[in-house]
BASEMI-708887 format. One record per residue: x, y, z of N, C-alpha, C, O in turn; residue number from 1. Coordinates in nm, 4 decimals, padded with zeros to 6 digits. Layout:
<sites>
+----------+----------+----------+----------+----------+----------+----------+----------+----------+----------+----------+----------+-----+
|       nu |       nv |       nw |      cau |      cav |      caw |       cu |       cv |       cw |       ou |       ov |       ow | num |
+----------+----------+----------+----------+----------+----------+----------+----------+----------+----------+----------+----------+-----+
|        X |        Y |        Z |        X |        Y |        Z |        X |        Y |        Z |        X |        Y |        Z | NUM |
...
+----------+----------+----------+----------+----------+----------+----------+----------+----------+----------+----------+----------+-----+
</sites>
This chain:
<sites>
+----------+----------+----------+----------+----------+----------+----------+----------+----------+----------+----------+----------+-----+
|       nu |       nv |       nw |      cau |      cav |      caw |       cu |       cv |       cw |       ou |       ov |       ow | num |
+----------+----------+----------+----------+----------+----------+----------+----------+----------+----------+----------+----------+-----+
|  00.2996 | -03.2261 | -06.5700 |  00.3806 | -03.2928 | -06.4700 |  00.5141 | -03.2221 | -06.4491 |  00.5735 | -03.2313 | -06.3417 |   1 |
|  00.5613 | -03.1514 | -06.5522 |  00.6908 | -03.0846 | -06.5367 |  00.6803 | -02.9597 | -06.4497 |  00.7825 | -02.9101 | -06.4022 |   2 |
|  00.5586 | -02.9070 | -06.4271 |  00.5415 | -02.7894 | -06.3432 |  00.5458 | -02.8212 | -06.1938 |  00.5468 | -02.7308 | -06.1103 |   3 |
|  00.5483 | -02.9478 | -06.1619 |  00.5425 | -02.9877 | -06.0220 |  00.6661 | -02.9427 | -05.9435 |  00.6538 | -02.9001 | -05.8287 |   4 |
|  00.7837 | -02.9517 | -06.0037 |  00.9066 | -02.9201 | -05.9325 |  00.9743 | -02.7928 | -05.9812 |  01.0895 | -02.7676 | -05.9461 |   5 |
|  00.9070 | -02.7138 | -06.0594 |  00.9638 | -02.5865 | -06.1054 |  00.9278 | -02.4763 | -06.0058 |  00.8324 | -02.4010 | -06.0255 |   6 |
|  01.0047 | -02.4691 | -05.9013 |  00.9835 | -02.3693 | -05.7964 |  01.0956 | -02.2671 | -05.8076 |  01.2125 | -02.3051 | -05.8137 |   7 |
|  01.0630 | -02.1388 | -05.8105 |  01.1705 | -02.0396 | -05.8178 |  01.2550 | -02.0423 | -05.6906 |  01.2010 | -02.0607 | -05.5815 |   8 |
|  01.3849 | -02.0246 | -05.7027 |  01.4713 | -02.0282 | -05.5836 |  01.4406 | -01.9106 | -05.4914 |  01.4162 | -01.7989 | -05.5370 |   9 |
|  01.4423 | -01.9374 | -05.3622 |  01.4185 | -01.8324 | -05.2640 |  01.5521 | -01.7797 | -05.2146 |  01.6420 | -01.8568 | -05.1811 |  10 |
|  01.5640 | -01.6507 | -05.2106 |  01.6870 | -01.5872 | -05.1657 |  01.6640 | -01.5325 | -05.0261 |  01.5686 | -01.4583 | -05.0026 |  11 |
|  01.7524 | -01.5694 | -04.9325 |  01.7410 | -01.5178 | -04.7971 |  01.7918 | -01.3742 | -04.7941 |  01.8964 | -01.3445 | -04.8519 |  12 |
|  01.7198 | -01.2856 | -04.7281 |  01.7696 | -01.1482 | -04.7181 |  01.8927 | -01.1430 | -04.6286 |  01.8981 | -01.2107 | -04.5260 |  13 |
|  01.9903 | -01.0636 | -04.6670 |  02.1109 | -01.0484 | -04.5866 |  02.0824 | -00.9536 | -04.4708 |  02.0401 | -00.8397 | -04.4910 |  14 |
|  02.1060 | -01.0017 | -04.3505 |  02.0859 | -00.9180 | -04.2336 |  02.2087 | -00.8306 | -04.2140 |  02.3217 | -00.8778 | -04.2268 |  15 |
|  02.1873 | -00.7057 | -04.1835 |  02.3001 | -00.6154 | -04.1600 |  02.3253 | -00.5963 | -04.0120 |  02.4224 | -00.5313 | -03.9733 |  16 |
|  02.2383 | -00.6525 | -03.9283 |  02.2530 | -00.6395 | -03.7841 |  02.2846 | -00.7759 | -03.7251 |  02.2149 | -00.8739 | -03.7513 |  17 |
|  02.3900 | -00.7811 | -03.6456 |  02.4319 | -00.9053 | -03.5831 |  02.4537 | -00.8827 | -03.4343 |  02.4634 | -00.7684 | -03.3896 |  18 |
|  02.4615 | -00.9896 | -03.3583 |  02.4872 | -00.9802 | -03.2150 |  02.6224 | -00.9142 | -03.1862 |  02.6428 | -00.8602 | -03.0775 |  19 |
|  02.7133 | -00.9180 | -03.2815 |  02.8467 | -00.8604 | -03.2643 |  02.8417 | -00.7106 | -03.2312 |  02.9253 | -00.6613 | -03.1554 |  20 |
|  02.7448 | -00.6385 | -03.2874 |  02.7387 | -00.4939 | -03.2684 |  02.6255 | -00.4516 | -03.1762 |  02.5846 | -00.3355 | -03.1786 |  21 |
|  02.5744 | -00.5427 | -03.0956 |  02.4626 | -00.5112 | -03.0079 |  02.5117 | -00.4514 | -02.8759 |  02.6160 | -00.4902 | -02.8233 |  22 |
|  02.4359 | -00.3582 | -02.8250 |  02.4684 | -00.2924 | -02.6992 |  02.4613 | -00.3894 | -02.5819 |  02.5336 | -00.3721 | -02.4838 |  23 |
|  02.3764 | -00.4902 | -02.5898 |  02.3524 | -00.5812 | -02.4782 |  02.4430 | -00.7040 | -02.4781 |  02.4229 | -00.7939 | -02.3964 |  24 |
|  02.5404 | -00.7105 | -02.5658 |  02.6349 | -00.8232 | -02.5690 |  02.7339 | -00.8099 | -02.4544 |  02.7894 | -00.7024 | -02.4315 |  25 |
|  02.7560 | -00.9196 | -02.3823 |  02.8536 | -00.9215 | -02.2734 |  02.9586 | -01.0265 | -02.3028 |  02.9267 | -01.1365 | -02.3477 |  26 |
|  03.0841 | -00.9923 | -02.2772 |  03.1955 | -01.0861 | -02.2961 |  03.2440 | -01.1320 | -02.1596 |  03.2801 | -01.0497 | -02.0754 |  27 |
|  03.2450 | -01.2626 | -02.1373 |  03.2925 | -01.3201 | -02.0128 |  03.4132 | -01.4070 | -02.0449 |  03.4093 | -01.4874 | -02.1381 |  28 |
|  03.5199 | -01.3911 | -01.9682 |  03.6380 | -01.4765 | -01.9847 |  03.6251 | -01.5947 | -01.8914 |  03.5979 | -01.5799 | -01.7723 |  29 |
|  03.6453 | -01.7121 | -01.9480 |  03.6374 | -01.8363 | -01.8717 |  03.7617 | -01.9180 | -01.9050 |  03.7650 | -01.9891 | -02.0054 |  30 |
|  03.8633 | -01.9076 | -01.8208 |  03.9891 | -01.9744 | -01.8509 |  04.0569 | -01.9089 | -01.9695 |  04.0852 | -01.7891 | -01.9673 |  31 |
|  04.0832 | -01.9880 | -02.0739 |  04.1470 | -01.9349 | -02.1944 |  04.0473 | -01.8938 | -02.3014 |  04.0877 | -01.8428 | -02.4059 |  32 |
|  03.9184 | -01.9147 | -02.2783 |  03.8196 | -01.8838 | -02.3812 |  03.7328 | -01.7653 | -02.3385 |  03.7236 | -01.7318 | -02.2204 |  33 |
|  03.6704 | -01.7037 | -02.4368 |  03.5786 | -01.5931 | -02.4133 |  03.4398 | -01.6400 | -02.4556 |  03.4200 | -01.6839 | -02.5689 |  34 |
|  03.3449 | -01.6303 | -02.3645 |  03.2071 | -01.6696 | -02.3916 |  03.1234 | -01.5425 | -02.3927 |  03.1399 | -01.4555 | -02.3072 |  35 |
|  03.0341 | -01.5326 | -02.4895 |  02.9552 | -01.4111 | -02.5026 |  02.8092 | -01.4409 | -02.4717 |  02.7552 | -01.5443 | -02.5107 |  36 |
|  02.7463 | -01.3465 | -02.3998 |  02.6096 | -01.3617 | -02.3543 |  02.5276 | -01.2394 | -02.3938 |  02.5819 | -01.1311 | -02.4158 |  37 |
|  02.3961 | -01.2583 | -02.4023 |  02.3029 | -01.1489 | -02.4264 |  02.2405 | -01.1120 | -02.2924 |  02.1831 | -01.1980 | -02.2256 |  38 |
|  02.2510 | -00.9852 | -02.2521 |  02.1987 | -00.9454 | -02.1215 |  02.0473 | -00.9240 | -02.1233 |  01.9872 | -00.9081 | -02.0171 |  39 |
|  01.9847 | -00.9232 | -02.2398 |  01.8400 | -00.9057 | -02.2497 |  01.7647 | -01.0377 | -02.2551 |  01.6515 | -01.0461 | -02.2074 |  40 |
|  01.8254 | -01.1400 | -02.3120 |  01.7578 | -01.2688 | -02.3282 |  01.8033 | -01.3640 | -02.2177 |  01.9231 | -01.3821 | -02.1959 |  41 |
|  01.7084 | -01.4236 | -02.1492 |  01.7372 | -01.5071 | -02.0334 |  01.7417 | -01.6545 | -02.0703 |  01.6813 | -01.6977 | -02.1686 |  42 |
|  01.8149 | -01.7312 | -01.9890 |  01.8270 | -01.8748 | -02.0102 |  01.8291 | -01.9453 | -01.8746 |  01.8888 | -01.8957 | -01.7791 |  43 |
|  01.7648 | -02.0590 | -01.8672 |  01.7689 | -02.1393 | -01.7445 |  01.8853 | -02.2379 | -01.7450 |  01.9060 | -02.3085 | -01.6463 |  44 |
|  01.9607 | -02.2443 | -01.8524 |  02.0650 | -02.3452 | -01.8669 |  02.2054 | -02.2953 | -01.8358 |  02.2991 | -02.3751 | -01.8327 |  45 |
|  02.2222 | -02.1661 | -01.8127 |  02.3551 | -02.1125 | -01.7816 |  02.3599 | -02.0706 | -01.6361 |  02.2566 | -02.0419 | -01.5757 |  46 |
|  02.4807 | -02.0670 | -01.5794 |  02.4964 | -02.0369 | -01.4371 |  02.4604 | -01.8927 | -01.4036 |  02.4220 | -01.8633 | -01.2904 |  47 |
|  02.4724 | -01.8022 | -01.5010 |  02.4439 | -01.6609 | -01.4744 |  02.3046 | -01.6179 | -01.5208 |  02.2675 | -01.5019 | -01.5025 |  48 |
|  02.2275 | -01.7077 | -01.5799 |  02.0922 | -01.6769 | -01.6217 |  02.0811 | -01.6027 | -01.7531 |  01.9712 | -01.5626 | -01.7914 |  49 |
|  02.1920 | -01.5831 | -01.8235 |  02.1913 | -01.5129 | -01.9511 |  02.2061 | -01.6126 | -02.0653 |  02.2660 | -01.7189 | -02.0489 |  50 |
|  02.1515 | -01.5775 | -02.1801 |  02.1586 | -01.6648 | -02.2969 |  02.2956 | -01.6550 | -02.3627 |  02.3433 | -01.5454 | -02.3920 |  51 |
|  02.3588 | -01.7696 | -02.3857 |  02.4862 | -01.7731 | -02.4562 |  02.4609 | -01.7488 | -02.6049 |  02.3692 | -01.8078 | -02.6620 |  52 |
|  02.5406 | -01.6629 | -02.6679 |  02.5204 | -01.6280 | -02.8081 |  02.6484 | -01.6465 | -02.8869 |  02.7574 | -01.6587 | -02.8310 |  53 |
|  02.6323 | -01.6483 | -03.0177 |  02.7442 | -01.6399 | -03.1109 |  02.7337 | -01.5036 | -03.1776 |  02.6233 | -01.4596 | -03.2098 |  54 |
|  02.8445 | -01.4366 | -03.1987 |  02.8396 | -01.3003 | -03.2516 |  02.7950 | -01.2964 | -03.3966 |  02.7623 | -01.1890 | -03.4472 |  55 |
|  02.7925 | -01.4094 | -03.4649 |  02.7474 | -01.4128 | -03.6037 |  02.5976 | -01.4355 | -03.6154 |  02.5446 | -01.4408 | -03.7264 |  56 |
|  02.5275 | -01.4492 | -03.5011 |  02.3825 | -01.4650 | -03.5041 |  02.3176 | -01.3372 | -03.5560 |  02.3639 | -01.2276 | -03.5244 |  57 |
|  02.2115 | -01.3495 | -03.6349 |  02.1356 | -01.2289 | -03.6716 |  02.0747 | -01.1655 | -03.5467 |  02.0418 | -01.2357 | -03.4511 |  58 |
|  02.0600 | -01.0370 | -03.5473 |  02.0114 | -00.9642 | -03.4307 |  01.8655 | -00.9980 | -03.3999 |  01.7870 | -01.0285 | -03.4896 |  59 |
|  01.8315 | -00.9918 | -03.2721 |  01.6936 | -01.0176 | -03.2291 |  01.6190 | -00.8854 | -03.2173 |  01.6700 | -00.7805 | -03.2567 |  60 |
|  01.4992 | -00.8911 | -03.1634 |  01.4160 | -00.7707 | -03.1533 |  01.4654 | -00.6731 | -03.0467 |  01.4233 | -00.5574 | -03.0461 |  61 |
|  01.5535 | -00.7169 | -02.9566 |  01.6093 | -00.6285 | -02.8540 |  01.7316 | -00.5507 | -02.9024 |  01.7893 | -00.4723 | -02.8270 |  62 |
|  01.7704 | -00.5718 | -03.0257 |  01.8940 | -00.5144 | -03.0784 |  01.8974 | -00.3616 | -03.0673 |  01.8029 | -00.2932 | -03.1064 |  63 |
|  02.0068 | -00.3103 | -03.0138 |  02.0369 | -00.1675 | -03.0164 |  02.1832 | -00.1547 | -03.0563 |  02.2695 | -00.2246 | -03.0032 |  64 |
|  02.2095 | -00.0668 | -03.1480 |  02.3442 | -00.0506 | -03.2009 |  02.4352 |  00.0108 | -03.0953 |  02.3982 |  00.1097 | -03.0320 |  65 |
|  02.5539 | -00.0466 | -03.0755 |  02.6470 |  00.0083 | -02.9771 |  02.7601 |  00.0874 | -03.0412 |  02.8511 |  00.1324 | -02.9716 |  66 |
|  02.7557 |  00.1047 | -03.1711 |  02.8596 |  00.1827 | -03.2380 |  02.8001 |  00.3113 | -03.2930 |  02.6851 |  00.3140 | -03.3368 |  67 |
|  02.8785 |  00.4166 | -03.2905 |  02.8355 |  00.5476 | -03.3363 |  02.9439 |  00.6023 | -03.4279 |  03.0630 |  00.5853 | -03.4020 |  68 |
|  02.9015 |  00.6682 | -03.5352 |  02.9974 |  00.7316 | -03.6250 |  03.0285 |  00.8719 | -03.5751 |  02.9385 |  00.9551 | -03.5634 |  69 |
|  03.1563 |  00.8989 | -03.5455 |  03.2016 |  01.0313 | -03.5030 |  03.3192 |  01.0694 | -03.5909 |  03.4228 |  01.0028 | -03.5893 |  70 |
|  03.3035 |  01.1762 | -03.6675 |  03.4094 |  01.2235 | -03.7574 |  03.4599 |  01.1119 | -03.8492 |  03.5804 |  01.0934 | -03.8659 |  71 |
|  03.3656 |  01.0380 | -03.9085 |  03.3952 |  00.9279 | -04.0005 |  03.4752 |  00.8145 | -03.9369 |  03.5456 |  00.7420 | -04.0070 |  72 |
|  03.4652 |  00.7984 | -03.8048 |  03.5292 |  00.6887 | -03.7338 |  03.4248 |  00.6197 | -03.6478 |  03.3306 |  00.6832 | -03.6003 |  73 |
|  03.4417 |  00.4891 | -03.6277 |  03.3481 |  00.4132 | -03.5469 |  03.3912 |  00.4224 | -03.3995 |  03.5063 |  00.3948 | -03.3657 |  74 |
|  03.2983 |  00.4610 | -03.3144 |  03.3223 |  00.4683 | -03.1705 |  03.2193 |  00.3828 | -03.1002 |  03.1038 |  00.3787 | -03.1424 |  75 |
|  03.2584 |  00.3139 | -02.9934 |  03.1659 |  00.2345 | -02.9128 |  03.1007 |  00.3248 | -02.8090 |  03.1632 |  00.4173 | -02.7571 |  76 |
|  02.9733 |  00.2964 | -02.7792 |  02.9025 |  00.3743 | -02.6765 |  02.9560 |  00.3448 | -02.5395 |  02.9083 |  00.4013 | -02.4411 |  77 |
+----------+----------+----------+----------+----------+----------+----------+----------+----------+----------+----------+----------+-----+
</sites>
């Protein structure tokens, strides 16, 4: 009976890719706030047809890196 609840803890893998560094992320200013959208993923609920995202979301299958290392410095494409 003691083996019933002895389940080893599951560890979630840490994702190294986030929406923050995606090439398809768009920043829109709306009044005093900045709203970010994904230009690859569509939504029927927004006025522009793009999916609203949070930059801390793990990357989706459309992810392409928008940063490049040049002379040990990060540059945006």
